[in-house]
C-alpha positions, 0 to 999 in steps of 0.5 A: 692477033688476039681474039676477044669476046665483047659483052655490052660494048666492052671487051670481056675476055681476051684469048691469044688463040681462037677459042672453040671446041673439038668435035668428032664428026662421022664422015659419009664413009663412016670414018671419024674425023675431029673438027675444030668448031670456033666459039662464035662469041669471039672474033679477031682483034688487034694486039693492042686490045685489052680487057675492059676496052670499049667496042662500038662495033667498028673500033676499040678504045680504052675505057673512059677515065673516071672523072677525078674526084674533087678534093674537099679542102685545098690550101689557101695558096692553092685556092688563091693561085687557082683564082688568079689562073682563072682570072677571078681574083679581082671579082672575088676580092670585090665580093669579099669586101661587101661581106661581113668583117668576119668573112673578110678576116676568114678569107684573108687569114684561112690556111685552107678552104673547105669546099662545103663551107657555107661562106665559100658556097655563097661566094661561088654561087654569087660568081655563077658557079655550078657544083660541077664548076666548083668541083673542077676548080678544086680539082685544078687547085689541088694540082698546084 
């Protein structure tokens, strides 16, 4: 068993023994005794609770993972494999075919695809992608 202190819904401190202070108390018969006064900010928690865990008043859970940052560049291989995985290859090829010859050459011969490149932004916008959807595309593509 552990003892934890929670601040703003997150485990701030963890102790293996109950935190508190010892205080001398004078009894009715003028005898002094020492009493342990537990720190009221700490309460019992399961052994699998750690600093940073979240607490909703009922249960503990690990902290939420930060969303993975989208890479700014993926290789042509990663990009085109992700298009295929998402079933977008035919649609993208049709869109590229309607663009200028320079854009067609760039699509066919690029070694990498830059997320912030204007042609790429225009293509994904034409497909109805939001910024978050484009980020997710790049995160998944980078794993390939």
